[in-house]
Backbone as a chain_set.jsonl record, in Angstrom:
{"seq": "MVSLRTTLRTAAAAAVLVGLGAGAAHAAGWPPLHEGGYLYAGAGGTGAVTVVDLGDLGTCHTLAGPVRSAQVVDGAASVVLYTGAGCTGAHPWATGSLAQSDLPAAALSYRVVPA", "coords": {"N": [[21.666, -5.363, 18.458], [20.808, -6.337, 15.245], [17.814, -7.69, 14.119], [16.945, -10.642, 12.203], [14.563, -10.321, 10.788], [14.327, -7.521, 10.593], [16.582, -7.0, 9.056], [15.891, -8.369, 6.688], [13.624, -6.9, 5.917], [14.785, -4.397, 5.47], [16.5, -5.017, 3.338], [14.597, -5.803, 1.438], [13.171, -3.402, 1.103], [15.211, -1.828, 0.044], [15.608, -3.159, -2.378], [13.187, -2.599, -3.634], [13.433, 0.17, -3.899], [15.592, 0.316, -5.704], [14.426, -0.966, -7.9], [12.318, 0.801, -8.425], [13.72, 2.999, -9.207], [14.301, 2.823, -11.913], [11.936, 3.581, -13.066], [11.645, 6.286, -12.516], [10.721, 8.661, -13.74], [8.023, 8.148, -14.095], [7.22, 7.835, -11.454], [7.635, 10.264, -10.232], [6.019, 12.013, -8.724], [5.431, 10.638, -6.409], [5.445, 10.211, -2.839], [8.361, 9.826, -0.671], [9.489, 6.451, -0.059], [8.361, 4.77, 2.797], [8.488, 2.623, 5.595], [5.563, 0.763, 6.149], [1.978, 1.192, 5.607], [0.093, 3.059, 3.285], [-2.622, 4.901, 2.048], [-3.859, 6.84, -0.609], [-5.794, 9.68, -1.574], [-5.602, 10.714, -4.13], [-4.226, 10.003, -7.436], [-0.925, 8.622, -7.969], [0.156, 8.858, -5.4], [-0.821, 11.179, -4.177], [-2.767, 13.77, -2.534], [-5.141, 13.458, 0.226], [-4.06, 11.421, 2.963], [-4.371, 8.139, 4.195], [-3.346, 6.311, 6.877], [-2.446, 2.987, 7.168], [-2.967, 0.446, 9.511], [-0.918, -2.046, 9.601], [-0.743, -4.225, 11.229], [-3.256, -4.962, 11.965], [-4.786, -7.423, 11.133], [-7.217, -8.763, 8.929], [-9.489, -7.215, 9.668], [-12.187, -5.339, 8.409], [-12.14, -2.158, 6.97], [-13.932, 0.71, 6.359], [-13.521, 3.462, 4.316], [-13.34, 7.073, 4.725], [-13.529, 8.496, 2.405], [-13.05, 7.969, -1.16], [-10.083, 6.198, -2.264], [-7.221, 6.343, -4.421], [-4.653, 5.522, -4.893], [-1.875, 3.566, -3.612], [0.62, 2.727, -1.192], [2.778, 0.369, 0.04], [5.104, -0.896, 2.241], [6.346, -3.44, 3.667], [6.75, -6.328, 3.819], [5.567, -8.423, 5.149], [2.831, -8.071, 5.208], [-0.132, -7.414, 3.263], [-2.396, -5.263, 1.508], [-5.763, -5.474, 0.821], [-7.933, -4.014, -1.366], [-11.198, -2.663, -1.857], [-13.904, -1.858, -4.047], [-16.377, -1.201, -3.053], [-18.125, -0.103, -0.045], [-17.658, -1.601, 3.22], [-16.035, -3.743, 2.542], [-16.805, -4.834, 0.042], [-17.542, -5.501, -3.41], [-16.97, -6.137, -6.86], [-14.393, -6.77, -7.855], [-11.866, -7.203, -5.973], [-8.656, -5.777, -5.122], [-5.273, -6.447, -4.562], [-2.393, -5.203, -2.897], [0.138, -6.414, -2.485], [3.185, -7.011, -0.615], [5.201, -5.196, -0.955], [4.782, -2.394, -2.481], [3.911, 0.255, -4.73], [1.573, 1.988, -6.154], [-0.92, 3.093, -8.524], [-4.409, 2.581, -8.198], [-6.579, 0.252, -9.893], [-9.226, 0.984, -9.864], [-11.207, 3.35, -8.018], [-11.119, 2.926, -4.491], [-13.189, 2.048, -1.706], [-13.023, 0.713, 0.665], [-11.013, -1.453, 2.787], [-8.919, -4.265, 3.768], [-6.377, -5.725, 5.814], [-4.139, -8.302, 5.04], [-2.172, -11.31, 5.476], [0.95, -11.404, 3.74]], "CA": [[21.782, -6.395, 17.436], [19.741, -6.245, 14.252], [17.148, -8.974, 13.939], [16.862, -11.135, 10.825], [13.38, -9.74, 10.146], [14.658, -6.139, 10.245], [17.525, -7.071, 7.946], [15.147, -8.749, 5.485], [12.784, -5.769, 5.519], [15.649, -3.371, 4.908], [16.935, -5.495, 2.026], [13.448, -5.761, 0.534], [12.894, -2.0, 0.797], [16.275, -1.38, -0.855], [15.331, -3.744, -3.691], [12.088, -1.827, -4.217], [13.974, 1.466, -4.306], [16.375, 0.107, -6.916], [13.474, -1.262, -8.968], [11.546, 1.989, -8.76], [14.615, 3.974, -9.805], [14.191, 2.725, -13.369], [10.714, 4.27, -13.484], [11.607, 7.525, -11.759], [9.892, 9.669, -14.394], [6.64, 7.794, -13.821], [6.932, 7.933, -10.026], [8.191, 11.521, -9.751], [5.146, 12.646, -7.753], [5.223, 9.802, -5.234], [6.229, 10.54, -1.648], [9.423, 8.849, -0.42], [9.062, 5.191, 0.536], [8.473, 4.615, 4.241], [7.911, 1.359, 6.046], [4.172, 0.904, 6.561], [0.975, 1.202, 4.563], [-0.506, 4.373, 3.086], [-3.598, 5.008, 0.968], [-3.927, 8.234, -1.025], [-7.023, 10.061, -2.262], [-5.304, 10.976, -5.536], [-3.289, 9.123, -8.146], [0.484, 8.929, -7.801], [0.507, 9.162, -4.022], [-1.175, 12.566, -3.868], [-4.025, 13.979, -1.821], [-5.256, 13.056, 1.632], [-3.409, 10.147, 3.257], [-4.876, 7.271, 5.253], [-2.303, 5.396, 7.336], [-3.003, 1.651, 7.393], [-2.348, -0.35, 10.581], [-0.634, -3.332, 8.968], [-0.857, -5.284, 12.233], [-4.68, -5.242, 12.185], [-5.131, -8.386, 10.09], [-8.57, -9.283, 8.746], [-10.567, -6.275, 9.968], [-12.624, -4.514, 7.292], [-12.193, -0.721, 7.266], [-14.561, 1.538, 5.33], [-12.826, 4.741, 4.271], [-14.167, 8.281, 4.735], [-13.673, 8.881, 1.008], [-12.349, 7.031, -2.042], [-8.635, 6.296, -2.457], [-6.867, 6.011, -5.802], [-3.3, 4.978, -4.969], [-1.444, 2.912, -2.377], [2.042, 2.428, -1.013], [2.975, -0.581, 1.134], [6.472, -1.387, 2.405], [6.268, -4.208, 4.908], [7.375, -7.631, 3.702], [4.758, -9.455, 5.802], [1.396, -7.802, 5.075], [-0.653, -6.869, 2.023], [-3.679, -4.586, 1.689], [-6.758, -5.788, -0.204], [-8.825, -2.864, -1.501], [-12.504, -2.992, -2.43], [-14.592, -0.712, -4.637], [-17.56, -0.897, -2.258], [-17.984, -0.005, 1.407], [-17.847, -2.874, 3.904], [-15.227, -4.761, 1.846], [-17.606, -5.434, -1.026], [-17.185, -5.058, -4.753], [-16.79, -7.276, -7.76], [-13.003, -7.108, -8.158], [-10.891, -6.703, -4.994], [-7.305, -5.612, -5.645], [-4.286, -6.575, -3.491], [-1.171, -4.441, -3.141], [1.39, -7.1, -2.255], [3.836, -6.496, 0.588], [6.088, -4.11, -1.365], [4.059, -1.85, -3.626], [3.644, 1.679, -4.902], [0.792, 1.856, -7.374], [-2.273, 3.617, -8.679], [-5.39, 1.501, -8.169], [-7.325, 0.138, -11.147], [-10.495, 1.686, -9.64], [-11.243, 3.96, -6.687], [-11.5, 1.987, -3.448], [-13.937, 2.617, -0.589], [-12.75, -0.035, 1.89], [-9.839, -2.323, 2.701], [-8.525, -5.107, 4.901], [-4.986, -6.161, 5.787], [-3.999, -9.761, 5.027], [-0.758, -11.72, 5.414], [1.511, -11.425, 2.388]], "C": [[20.563, -6.312, 16.511], [19.132, -7.631, 14.058], [17.119, -9.357, 12.459], [15.693, -10.493, 10.095], [13.653, -8.301, 9.718], [15.607, -6.106, 9.061], [16.812, -7.405, 6.645], [14.273, -7.609, 4.992], [13.623, -4.679, 4.869], [16.115, -3.761, 3.516], [15.793, -5.421, 1.022], [13.125, -4.321, 0.138], [13.947, -1.447, -0.155], [16.047, -1.915, -2.264], [14.205, -2.984, -4.388], [12.598, -0.483, -4.703], [14.777, 1.35, -5.594], [15.438, -0.132, -8.098], [12.671, -0.051, -9.389], [12.408, 3.058, -9.411], [14.525, 3.979, -11.318], [12.972, 3.468, -13.884], [10.554, 5.607, -12.796], [10.722, 8.589, -12.417], [8.422, 9.409, -14.126], [6.272, 8.058, -12.365], [7.401, 9.243, -9.425], [7.336, 12.161, -8.667], [4.956, 11.865, -6.469], [6.026, 10.318, -4.049], [7.334, 9.503, -1.454], [8.851, 7.581, 0.219], [9.338, 5.203, 2.044], [7.912, 3.259, 4.598], [6.498, 1.625, 6.54], [3.243, 0.868, 5.356], [0.277, 2.549, 4.503], [-1.441, 4.331, 1.892], [-3.786, 6.488, 0.666], [-5.205, 8.512, -1.81], [-6.787, 10.277, -3.757], [-4.363, 9.949, -6.133], [-1.858, 9.549, -7.827], [0.892, 9.316, -6.396], [0.238, 10.598, -3.622], [-2.479, 12.618, -3.095], [-3.976, 13.498, -0.382], [-4.709, 11.647, 1.827], [-4.146, 9.436, 4.386], [-3.752, 6.313, 5.607], [-2.971, 4.08, 7.698], [-2.245, 0.975, 8.531], [-2.135, -1.758, 10.031], [-0.669, -4.496, 9.953], [-2.294, -5.702, 12.494], [-5.189, -6.159, 11.079], [-6.613, -8.749, 10.101], [-9.714, -8.325, 8.992], [-10.91, -5.455, 8.732], [-12.72, -3.059, 7.759], [-12.848, -0.01, 6.092], [-13.946, 2.924, 5.439], [-13.804, 5.918, 4.253], [-14.432, 8.783, 3.315], [-12.873, 7.919, 0.141], [-10.842, 7.283, -2.058], [-8.301, 5.79, -3.85], [-5.435, 5.521, -5.983], [-2.888, 4.448, -3.605], [0.063, 2.709, -2.393], [2.162, 1.525, 0.204], [4.424, -1.043, 1.102], [6.475, -2.13, 3.733], [7.007, -5.54, 4.832], [6.548, -8.749, 4.31], [3.26, -9.273, 5.594], [1.084, -7.187, 3.72], [-1.991, -6.209, 2.323], [-4.578, -4.956, 0.512], [-7.759, -4.643, -0.207], [-10.074, -3.26, -2.267], [-13.172, -1.727, -2.962], [-15.838, -0.306, -3.862], [-17.238, -0.765, -0.782], [-18.181, -1.387, 2.022], [-17.12, -4.033, 3.242], [-16.054, -5.565, 0.853], [-17.13, -4.881, -2.368], [-16.802, -6.262, -5.586], [-15.329, -7.7, -7.922], [-12.05, -6.527, -7.117], [-9.491, -6.679, -5.603], [-6.322, -5.631, -4.486], [-2.987, -5.872, -3.869], [0.074, -5.308, -3.221], [2.065, -6.445, -1.064], [4.84, -5.385, 0.3], [5.506, -3.503, -2.628], [3.964, -0.333, -3.564], [2.89, 1.773, -6.224], [-0.496, 2.665, -7.333], [-3.208, 2.421, -8.707], [-6.129, 1.439, -9.502], [-8.695, 0.822, -11.08], [-10.453, 2.284, -8.24], [-11.742, 2.938, -5.661], [-12.186, 2.718, -2.297], [-13.708, 1.869, 0.72], [-11.535, -0.937, 1.677], [-9.745, -3.233, 3.915], [-7.082, -5.525, 4.694], [-4.956, -7.672, 5.885], [-2.516, -10.103, 5.041], [-0.289, -11.768, 3.964], [1.835, -12.842, 1.963]], "O": [[19.425, -6.228, 16.974], [19.845, -8.615, 13.859], [17.251, -8.505, 11.581], [15.807, -10.154, 8.917], [13.268, -7.893, 8.622], [15.457, -5.279, 8.162], [17.09, -6.797, 5.611], [14.184, -7.369, 3.788], [13.234, -4.105, 3.852], [16.126, -2.929, 2.609], [16.0, -5.02, -0.123], [12.838, -4.047, -1.027], [13.621, -0.683, -1.062], [16.269, -1.199, -3.241], [14.264, -2.753, -5.596], [12.242, -0.039, -5.795], [14.654, 2.196, -6.48], [15.633, 0.435, -9.173], [12.372, 0.118, -10.571], [11.886, 3.937, -10.097], [14.66, 5.032, -11.943], [12.97, 3.939, -15.022], [9.429, 6.023, -12.518], [10.043, 9.34, -11.717], [7.651, 10.351, -13.947], [5.146, 8.459, -12.07], [7.553, 9.329, -8.206], [7.88, 12.799, -7.766], [4.371, 12.387, -5.52], [7.144, 10.804, -4.214], [7.253, 8.41, -2.014], [7.857, 7.633, 0.944], [10.415, 5.599, 2.491], [6.96, 2.794, 3.971], [6.257, 2.592, 7.262], [3.658, 0.558, 4.239], [-0.089, 3.116, 5.532], [-1.094, 3.788, 0.844], [-3.864, 7.303, 1.585], [-5.645, 7.686, -2.61], [-7.688, 10.045, -4.563], [-3.779, 9.131, -5.422], [-1.611, 10.697, -7.459], [1.878, 10.031, -6.215], [0.975, 11.175, -2.822], [-3.205, 11.628, -3.013], [-2.915, 13.175, 0.152], [-4.874, 10.784, 0.965], [-4.499, 10.043, 5.397], [-3.257, 5.584, 4.747], [-3.946, 4.058, 8.449], [-1.015, 0.934, 8.518], [-3.064, -2.565, 9.999], [-0.627, -5.652, 9.531], [-2.531, -6.698, 13.177], [-5.931, -5.729, 10.196], [-7.189, -9.009, 11.157], [-10.832, -8.601, 8.556], [-10.013, -4.927, 8.075], [-13.303, -2.767, 8.804], [-12.377, -0.112, 4.959], [-13.861, 3.491, 6.529], [-14.948, 5.779, 3.821], [-15.452, 9.425, 3.061], [-12.091, 7.128, 0.668], [-10.382, 8.413, -1.89], [-8.99, 4.929, -4.397], [-5.039, 5.147, -7.087], [-3.459, 4.818, -2.579], [0.687, 2.544, -3.441], [1.697, 1.88, 1.287], [4.915, -1.519, 0.079], [6.592, -1.519, 4.795], [7.816, -5.842, 5.71], [6.797, -9.919, 4.018], [2.494, -10.218, 5.783], [1.926, -6.527, 3.111], [-2.65, -6.567, 3.299], [-4.204, -4.775, -0.647], [-8.363, -4.335, 0.821], [-10.029, -4.071, -3.192], [-13.017, -0.65, -2.386], [-16.308, 0.823, -4.002], [-16.208, -1.252, -0.316], [-18.807, -2.252, 1.409], [-17.542, -5.182, 3.366], [-16.012, -6.795, 0.825], [-16.394, -3.895, -2.418], [-16.361, -7.283, -5.06], [-15.059, -8.886, -8.11], [-11.476, -5.463, -7.347], [-9.181, -7.47, -6.495], [-6.512, -4.901, -3.514], [-2.542, -5.937, -5.015], [0.997, -4.969, -3.962], [1.579, -5.436, -0.553], [5.284, -4.703, 1.223], [5.706, -4.029, -3.723], [3.941, 0.269, -2.49], [3.489, 1.654, -7.292], [-1.081, 2.892, -6.274], [-2.832, 1.354, -9.194], [-6.29, 2.461, -10.168], [-9.258, 1.195, -12.109], [-9.742, 1.78, -7.37], [-12.673, 2.18, -5.932], [-11.826, 3.844, -1.953], [-14.143, 2.329, 1.775], [-11.091, -1.156, 0.551], [-10.391, -3.012, 4.939], [-6.614, -5.663, 3.564], [-5.657, -8.263, 6.707], [-1.687, -9.277, 4.659], [-1.052, -12.133, 3.07], [2.317, -13.059, 0.851]]}, "num_chains": 1, "name": "protein.A"}
């Protein structure tokens, strides 16, 4: 039996896919959407990938190197990215719970928060 949460996540992911279809030329380089959180060293979902544990709420993680794009498909969690190590920086940026985006600035750390 499929749980309500799984059904909602599937519906939300389908809605994102439909919405991203309109911008396919812009997102041509992005990897396919997968449930979970992923940070990429390059723009457009390219380069080295850091897998985010979306269940680890509130913990600050300093990255081995800067990331420049993010993809989150969860429905319950969001990733807040910081330009400085140790979750510091003047302008943190949050992904939302369904996102595929280049970051406004390279990020050096992040934490997972409820959406």
